[in-house]
N, C-alpha and C positions, 0 to 999 in steps of 0.2 A: 689240747692244741699245742703244737710245737712253737715255743717262744722264739726259736731261731728264724722262723719264717717271717716275711714282711707282715706288718700289722694289717688286719682286715680293712679293706677299702671302705666298707660301710661305716665301721667304727670311726675311722679317721674323718670321714665326711660329716658324721654327726657331731664329732668333737669340734671340728672347724666351724660348723654352723653355730654351735653353742658359744664358741669364742667370739664370733662376730656379733651375736646378740648381746653378749656381755659387754663388749666394747661400746656398742650403741647405747646400752643402758647406762654405762658410766658417763657418756656424753651428756645425757639429759640430767642425770643426778648432779653433775658438776654445775650445769647451768642453773639448776634449782637452788643449789647452795648459794650461788652469787645473787640470785633474784631475791632471796630472803634476808640479805645482809643490809638492813636499813642504815646502820651506822656507816657502812662503806659508801652508800649512795649519798648520804648527807655530806660526807667528807669530799666526795667528788663535786657536789654542787658548790661547796665552799671554795674549792680549788678553781672552778670555772667562773666564780663570781656571778652565778645565775640569779641569786636574790636581787642583787643590785641592778642587774640588766632588765628584769621583768617586773620588779616591784612586788614580789611575793616572797615572804620569808623562807629561809632554808627549811625550817620546821614544817611549814605548810606545803612546800614543794615535795619534800620527802614523804609526807603523809599522803599527798595526792598520788605520787608514784606507787607507794605501797598499796594504795586502794586498787590501782590497776592490777597489781600482782595478786592481791587477794581475790579479785574478780576472776582472773585467769585460773586460779587454783580452785575456784568454786566455793570459796569461803564467804563471799558476799554476793547479793543478787544484782547489784548495779554498781557503776563506777561513780555515782553521784556523790559529791563531797563539796562542802563550802570552804573557801579559803578567803583570806584577806588580801586584796590587790590594791596597792597604793592607798591603803587605809579604808577601803570599801569592801564589805563582804560580797562575794560573788560566787555563782555556781561554777566550779572549775571547768567542767567539760560540756561541750555543746552536742547537738543531735548527731552531727557527722562523726565526731569522735566516739560517741556512744555506739553508733552503728558499726564503726570499724572494729571496736573492741569485741563485738559479738563474734566477728570472724577470727580475731586473734585468740579469743578464749577457746573457740572450737579447735583451732590448730594446736594450741598448747595442750588441751585435754587429749587430743589424738596422740601427740608425742608422749604424753605421760602414760597413756594406755599401752603404747608400743613398749615403753620401758618396763612397765609392770608385767605385762604378758610375756615380754621378751625374757625377763629374768626367770619366770616360771618355765618357759619353754627351754631355756638354756639348761636349767637344772634337770629337766626330763631328758634332754638330749645327752647330757653327761651320764646320767644313769643308764641310758640305752647303750651308749658307747662302752661303758664299763662292763655291762652285761655281756657284750660280745667279745670281751678280751680276758685273757688270763690275768691274774693279779699282777704278775711281774711286768706286764706291758702297759698297764693303765696310766701310770705316772708319765711315762715317756710319750704315749699317744696324746694325752691331754696337753702336755707341755708343747709338743711339736705343733699341735693344732693351733694353740694360741700364738705361737711364733709365726705360723703361716698367715693366720688371720691378721696379725699385727702388720705383717709386710704389706698385705693388700690395703689395709686401712691407712698405713703410713703413706703410700703412694697417693691415695685420694686426698688425705689431709695436706700433704706437701703441695699438691697442685692448688688446693683451695687457699692454703696459707700464702703462696706466692701471689695469687690473685688479690687477696685481702691486702697484702703489703704494698702491692703496686698500685692498686686502684680500689680502695674500699668502697667508694661511691658506686662504682660499677657492680661490685659484688652485692651491695645492699639493695640496689634497684632490681637486679635480676632475681635476688631472693624473693622479693615481693611479687614480681611478675610470675614466678613459679608457684607460689603458694596462695595467691589471692586472685580471684576471678573478677574483681571490680576495682574501681579507682578510689575507694574510700580511704585507702592508706596514704593518698596524696594530700597532705595537710598544708595549711598556710600559716606561716609565722604570724601574720597580721591578724588572723581570725581564730586560730586554734591554739589554745594554751598547751595542749599535749605536746606539740612540736617544740614549744619553748622550753619545756622541762625535759625533753628527750632529744638533745642535740646529737649530731652524728658522732661527736667525740665520746659521748656517754656510751653509745652502742659499741664503738671501737674498744673502749676500756672494758666493757662487759665481755666482749669476745676474748680479749687478752687475758682477763682474770679467770674466766671459766676455762680457757684453754690451759692455763697453768695448773689449775686444780685437776683437770682431767689428766694432764700429762703426768702429774705426780702419782695418781692412782694407776694409770696405764703403765707407767714406767716400773712401778713396784711389782705389778703382775708380770711384766716382761722379764724382769730380773729373776723372779721366782720360776718362770717358765724355762729360762735358760739353764738354771741350776737343776730344774726338774728333768729336763731333757738329758743333761749330762749324767745325772744320777741314774735315770732310767736306763741309759745305755750301759752303764757299769753293771746294773742289776740284771739287765737282759743277757 
């Protein structure tokens, strides 16, 4: 194959799809890293003054939240946990919260499957793209594919980021309307302890932290792709 000819369209399409799958996988992995940081959650609760506001210690609040995360991961079979509220041992979650978490767990597991299978599919797509290309065109093709995928992803994230910054409440409500087909996610501060330990500020902080982790990995790959595209052009 003449390396001076434009790269095969099929190889470019496979590489671009692989890059998109990789980016989506990075998103979930970044979220997973945040979700398992118990010390960070404990520090957030201390900053919010949650323990004083609801009468449950920061240690118990953090344990209750991590129970939810363990349940989403499939590490435990239920979210049931006992905490001490105003000096009295109580069951942390009620029936409505338990039912809602069944939906949350299913959604989380689906996202995790997309990440896991996405990484495998991305690897296979990269191998397929490379098989269609001469050695001298592979680096440039893969690099340019990542740059194209990044541009598409950036436009989507920029739009979502503006939405979150301007009206996080609207973003959060529409997120639930999109992914849940019932109203179990509508909880009451008066009756549901889950809403007391999961204030909107916590979700906002989670979005910010996982976004920064993702951008660090995404940016590193972006820089590598830029250099790869330039080096591939010279070698071509």
